[in-house]
C-alpha positions as CSV (number, residue, x, y, z in Angstrom):
1,M,-5.5,17.6,1.4
2,A,-6.0,17.0,-2.6
3,R,-8.9,19.4,-3.8
4,G,-11.2,17.3,-6.0
5,S,-13.7,18.0,-8.6
6,R,-17.0,15.9,-8.7
7,A,-17.5,12.4,-7.5
8,C,-15.9,10.0,-10.2
9,R,-18.0,7.7,-12.3
10,L,-17.3,4.8,-14.4
11,D,-19.1,6.3,-17.4
12,R,-16.4,7.5,-19.7
13,T,-17.8,10.6,-20.9
14,V,-18.2,12.0,-17.5
15,H,-14.7,10.2,-16.9
16,L,-12.9,12.3,-19.4
17,R,-14.4,15.6,-18.3
18,Y,-14.9,15.2,-14.2
19,K,-12.0,13.4,-13.2
20,P,-10.9,14.1,-9.8
21,A,-7.6,16.2,-9.2
22,V,-5.8,13.8,-6.9
23,Q,-2.7,15.3,-5.6
24,T,0.6,13.7,-6.6
25,R,3.9,13.8,-4.7
26,P,7.3,12.5,-6.0
27,L,9.0,9.0,-5.1
28,G,12.4,9.7,-3.7
29,R,15.0,10.1,-6.3
30,T,13.5,8.1,-9.0
31,G,11.2,10.9,-11.2
32,L,8.2,8.9,-10.5
33,Q,5.3,11.4,-9.6
34,L,2.7,9.0,-7.7
35,P,-1.1,10.1,-6.2
36,I,-1.3,10.1,-2.5
37,L,-3.7,7.3,-2.8
38,G,-2.7,4.0,-4.5
39,F,-4.8,1.1,-5.3
40,G,-4.0,-2.1,-3.4
41,A,-4.8,-4.9,-5.2
42,S,-4.6,-7.8,-2.6
43,S,-8.5,-8.0,-2.7
44,L,-8.6,-9.2,-5.9
45,G,-6.7,-12.3,-5.1
46,Q,-9.6,-12.7,-2.4
47,E,-7.7,-12.5,1.2
48,F,-10.6,-11.1,2.5
49,R,-13.5,-12.4,0.9
50,S,-14.7,-14.0,-2.4
51,V,-14.9,-11.8,-5.4
52,T,-16.1,-11.9,-8.8
53,L,-14.7,-11.4,-11.8
54,E,-17.1,-8.3,-12.4
55,E,-16.0,-6.9,-8.8
56,A,-12.6,-7.5,-9.8
57,L,-12.3,-5.7,-13.2
58,Q,-14.9,-2.6,-11.9
59,S,-12.5,-2.0,-9.1
60,V,-9.8,-1.6,-11.2
61,R,-11.5,0.6,-13.7
62,T,-12.8,2.6,-10.8
63,A,-9.4,3.0,-9.3
64,L,-8.3,4.6,-12.6
65,D,-11.3,6.5,-13.3
66,C,-10.8,8.3,-10.0
67,G,-7.1,8.8,-10.7
68,L,-5.7,6.2,-8.2
69,N,-3.4,5.1,-10.7
70,F,-0.3,3.7,-8.8
71,I,-1.7,-0.2,-8.6
72,D,0.2,-2.2,-6.0
73,T,0.2,-6.3,-6.2
74,S,2.0,-9.2,-5.8
75,P,2.1,-12.7,-6.3
76,F,1.3,-13.8,-3.0
77,Y,-2.0,-12.1,-3.0
78,G,-4.3,-15.1,-4.1
79,R,-1.3,-16.9,-4.9
80,G,-0.9,-15.4,-8.2
81,M,-4.7,-14.6,-8.6
82,S,-4.3,-10.9,-8.2
83,E,-1.9,-10.6,-10.7
84,V,-4.1,-12.6,-13.5
85,L,-6.7,-10.7,-12.6
86,L,-5.0,-7.0,-12.6
87,G,-3.7,-8.0,-16.0
88,I,-6.9,-9.0,-17.6
89,A,-8.4,-5.5,-16.0
90,L,-5.5,-3.5,-17.3
91,K,-5.7,-5.1,-20.8
92,G,-6.3,-2.4,-23.7
93,V,-5.1,0.4,-20.8
94,P,-2.4,2.7,-22.3
95,R,0.5,1.6,-20.3
96,D,1.7,5.2,-19.6
97,Q,-1.7,5.9,-17.9
98,Y,-0.6,4.0,-14.5
99,T,2.1,2.9,-12.5
100,L,2.7,-0.7,-11.5
101,C,4.2,-2.5,-8.6
102,T,4.7,-6.1,-7.4
103,K,6.6,-8.1,-5.1
104,L,8.5,-11.2,-5.0
105,G,10.0,-13.8,-2.4
106,R,7.0,-14.3,-0.7
107,Y,4.4,-17.1,-2.1
108,D,2.3,-18.6,0.3
109,L,1.9,-18.0,4.4
110,A,5.1,-20.0,5.0
111,H,6.9,-20.0,1.7
112,F,9.6,-17.3,1.0
113,D,12.1,-17.9,-1.5
114,F,14.5,-14.9,-2.1
115,S,17.4,-16.5,-4.2
116,A,18.7,-14.5,-7.4
117,R,17.1,-17.8,-9.6
118,R,13.8,-17.2,-7.7
119,V,13.9,-13.8,-8.4
120,A,14.3,-14.0,-12.0
121,E,11.6,-16.5,-12.5
122,S,9.4,-14.4,-10.6
123,I,10.0,-11.4,-12.5
124,D,9.0,-12.9,-15.8
125,V,5.7,-14.9,-14.3
126,S,4.6,-11.5,-13.3
127,L,5.0,-9.5,-16.5
128,H,3.1,-12.4,-18.4
129,R,0.7,-12.4,-15.5
130,L,0.0,-8.7,-15.7
131,G,0.2,-8.4,-19.6
132,T,3.3,-6.2,-19.5
133,D,6.9,-5.9,-20.7
134,H,8.3,-3.8,-17.4
135,L,7.4,-3.2,-14.1
136,D,8.0,0.1,-12.4
137,L,8.5,-1.1,-9.1
138,V,9.5,-4.4,-7.7
139,L,9.6,-5.1,-3.9
140,C,10.9,-7.7,-1.7
141,H,8.2,-8.8,0.2
142,D,7.8,-9.1,4.1
143,I,11.3,-9.8,4.5
144,E,11.0,-9.5,8.2
145,F,10.2,-13.2,8.0
146,V,13.7,-14.0,6.7
147,E,17.5,-13.4,7.3
148,L,18.2,-10.3,6.0
149,P,22.0,-11.0,4.5
150,P,20.9,-13.2,1.8
151,V,18.6,-10.2,0.5
152,V,21.3,-7.9,0.7
153,E,23.9,-10.2,-0.8
154,E,21.9,-12.1,-3.5
155,T,18.4,-10.9,-3.8
156,I,18.8,-6.8,-4.3
157,P,21.6,-7.5,-6.9
158,A,19.4,-10.1,-8.8
159,L,16.9,-7.2,-8.8
160,R,19.5,-4.8,-10.2
161,R,20.2,-7.0,-12.9
162,A,16.6,-7.2,-13.8
163,Q,16.7,-3.5,-13.7
164,Q,19.5,-3.3,-16.1
165,A,17.6,-5.7,-18.5
166,G,15.0,-3.0,-18.8
167,K,12.1,-5.3,-17.2
168,V,12.0,-3.5,-13.9
169,R,12.3,0.3,-13.5
170,F,13.0,0.6,-9.5
171,I,13.3,-1.6,-6.8
172,G,12.8,-1.7,-3.2
173,F,11.5,-3.9,0.2
174,S,8.5,-4.1,2.2
175,G,7.8,-5.0,5.9
176,Y,6.4,-4.3,9.2
177,P,9.0,-3.6,11.6
178,Q,10.8,-0.2,11.7
179,K,14.4,-2.2,12.3
180,I,14.5,-3.6,8.9
181,F,14.9,-0.3,7.2
182,R,17.9,0.5,8.3
183,S,19.3,-3.0,8.4
184,I,18.9,-3.1,4.7
185,C,19.5,0.6,3.9
186,D,22.6,0.7,5.6
187,Q,24.1,-1.9,4.0
188,T,23.0,-1.2,0.1
189,E,20.8,0.9,-1.8
190,V,17.6,1.0,-3.0
191,D,14.9,3.2,-4.5
192,C,11.9,2.8,-2.3
193,A,10.7,1.2,0.7
194,L,7.4,0.2,1.7
195,S,5.9,0.5,5.5
196,Y,2.4,-1.0,6.4
197,N,-0.2,-0.6,9.3
198,Q,2.7,1.8,11.1
199,Y,1.4,4.9,10.0
200,T,-2.1,5.2,11.0
201,L,-4.4,7.2,13.4
202,Q,-2.9,4.8,16.1
203,N,0.4,4.0,15.2
204,T,3.1,6.8,13.8
205,R,6.4,4.7,14.5
206,F,7.0,4.8,10.5
207,A,6.8,8.5,10.2
208,D,8.6,8.9,13.8
209,E,11.0,6.4,13.6
210,T,11.9,6.0,9.9
211,V,10.6,8.5,7.5
212,P,13.5,10.9,7.8
213,Y,16.0,8.4,7.8
214,L,14.7,7.4,4.5
215,K,14.1,10.9,3.0
216,A,17.9,11.6,4.0
217,R,19.1,8.8,1.7
218,G,16.9,9.7,-1.5
219,V,14.8,6.6,-0.6
220,G,11.2,6.9,-1.9
221,V,9.0,6.8,0.9
222,L,5.4,4.1,0.4
223,N,2.9,3.3,3.1
224,A,-0.1,0.8,3.3
225,G,-2.8,-0.1,5.4
226,P,-4.5,3.4,6.7
227,F,-6.8,1.2,8.1
228,S,-4.4,-1.1,9.7
229,A,-6.4,-4.3,9.0
230,R,-10.1,-3.1,9.3
231,L,-9.0,-1.8,13.1
232,L,-10.0,1.9,11.9
233,T,-13.0,1.0,10.0
234,Q,-16.6,0.2,11.3
235,A,-16.2,-3.2,10.0
236,P,-16.1,-6.2,12.5
237,L,-12.4,-6.8,13.5
238,P,-10.9,-10.3,11.8
239,A,-10.3,-13.1,14.4
240,W,-6.5,-13.0,13.1
241,L,-5.9,-8.9,13.8
242,K,-2.7,-9.2,16.1
243,E,-3.1,-5.9,17.6
244,P,-3.3,-6.0,21.6
245,E,-6.7,-6.0,23.0
246,S,-6.3,-2.7,24.5
247,V,-5.6,-1.4,21.3
248,K,-8.8,-3.2,19.7
249,A,-10.7,-1.2,22.8
250,A,-9.6,2.1,21.9
251,A,-10.0,1.7,18.2
252,R,-13.7,0.8,18.9
253,A,-14.3,4.0,21.1
254,A,-12.5,5.9,18.5
255,A,-15.0,4.5,15.6
256,D,-18.4,4.9,18.1
257,L,-16.9,9.0,18.6
258,C,-16.5,9.3,14.8
259,A,-20.0,7.6,14.7
260,R,-22.0,9.7,17.2
261,R,-20.3,12.9,15.4
262,G,-22.0,11.9,12.0
263,T,-19.0,10.3,10.3
264,D,-16.6,7.1,9.4
265,I,-13.6,6.3,11.4
266,A,-12.4,5.2,7.9
267,K,-12.7,8.7,6.5
268,L,-10.7,10.2,9.1
269,A,-8.1,7.4,9.1
270,L,-7.7,7.7,5.1
271,Q,-7.6,11.6,5.5
272,F,-4.9,11.3,8.0
273,S,-2.7,8.7,6.4
274,C,-2.8,10.7,2.9
275,A,-2.0,14.3,4.4
276,N,2.0,13.5,5.5
277,P,3.9,15.6,3.0
278,D,6.8,13.3,3.6
279,I,4.9,9.8,2.4
280,T,4.6,9.6,-1.1
281,S,1.9,7.4,-1.7
282,T,-0.7,5.3,0.5
283,I,-1.9,2.3,-0.4
284,A,-5.3,0.9,0.3
285,G,-7.1,-2.1,-1.0
286,S,-10.9,-3.1,-1.8
287,A,-12.6,-5.0,-4.1
288,N,-15.8,-2.9,-3.9
289,P,-16.2,0.1,-6.7
290,A,-18.3,1.9,-3.8
291,N,-15.1,1.8,-1.6
292,I,-12.9,3.8,-4.4
293,R,-15.3,6.0,-5.3
294,R,-16.0,7.2,-1.5
295,W,-12.4,7.3,-1.0
296,A,-11.6,9.3,-3.9
297,Q,-14.5,12.0,-2.7
298,W,-12.8,11.9,1.3
299,L,-9.6,13.1,-0.2
300,S,-11.4,16.2,-1.9
301,E,-12.7,17.2,1.5
302,P,-11.0,19.2,4.5
303,I,-9.7,16.8,7.6
304,D,-11.8,17.9,10.5
305,T,-8.9,18.6,13.0
306,G,-11.3,18.7,15.8
307,L,-12.3,15.3,15.8
308,L,-8.8,14.3,14.9
309,H,-7.4,15.9,18.1
310,E,-10.1,13.8,20.0
311,V,-9.4,10.6,18.4
312,Q,-5.9,11.4,18.8
313,A,-6.7,11.5,22.7
314,I,-8.4,8.3,22.8
315,F,-5.4,6.7,21.0
316,A,-2.8,8.4,23.1
317,P,-2.6,5.8,26.0
318,V,-1.9,3.1,23.2
319,K,-0.1,5.3,20.7
320,N,2.5,3.1,18.6
321,L,1.7,-0.2,20.3
322,G,1.9,-2.9,17.9
323,H,3.0,-6.6,17.5
324,V,5.9,-8.7,16.6
325,E,6.0,-9.9,12.9
326,G,8.5,-12.4,11.4
327,L,11.7,-13.5,13.1
328,P,12.5,-12.0,16.4
329,G,16.1,-10.6,15.5
330,N,14.1,-8.5,12.8
331,N,12.1,-6.7,15.5
């Protein structure tokens, strides 16, 4: 695990002296070095609760102060709100002090547009909202919801043109079903790929089935959702959570075990997801600065291997169970 110094703080003088040393890893063949924990800005779009402007700004600043300078967003998050608030929060921050990832193609729950024309428009809109002249990473967002041939034949070539124009440094795609990673990478070249909710304490399909394949092709490996949509936290489970009831029950049992041992299952979940050396960065999001400081502190502490083994034993009967996401043919 990463070795940190003192807990990060918002005070700028303290920040300069005590910024934690967050471990970094290379992203495929891009030349980028990313922290093992990235800041997910979906919460800035009020995807989970109402967020004040001050909470949004402080969350971004806290993430940077804590060394979590890989930032992930999307025009889908808050239907543009995440990008807008992120652009405000990053104003005045030197551009070389953070790595910025946004997405395109998904703009509402059921609104997808991966056409070449929309690619060009979306990139320009994101650049404007984020207040920058280039995007470090742009990903095709949740491609499991659409037919994949147009993504290969139209969307990715359009992204390459934006790359050649200097607006985008590296390109890739994101999604949930493991099948889509081979479906895309067998037909075209991308720089990186992002999987979500499938490298966690309960579900390691991404590492088991896909990561070795991506690494062999030189594709950068990104992971999101170490808490699996709150499944691996002490918070009440959201009504929309799609995991089977057996998985939810196991998660409650594991959370109770951790609580009896005086710890939070979220700590174990975060440490576990970030510990895999074959995954460059794991993205977690919050609009609560205290959560972000806590995550940075957790990464500076050793993982409790005994507790990890007990929790894995609880999850063993439901290991890698998930749900269908997107078109049936993409699963």
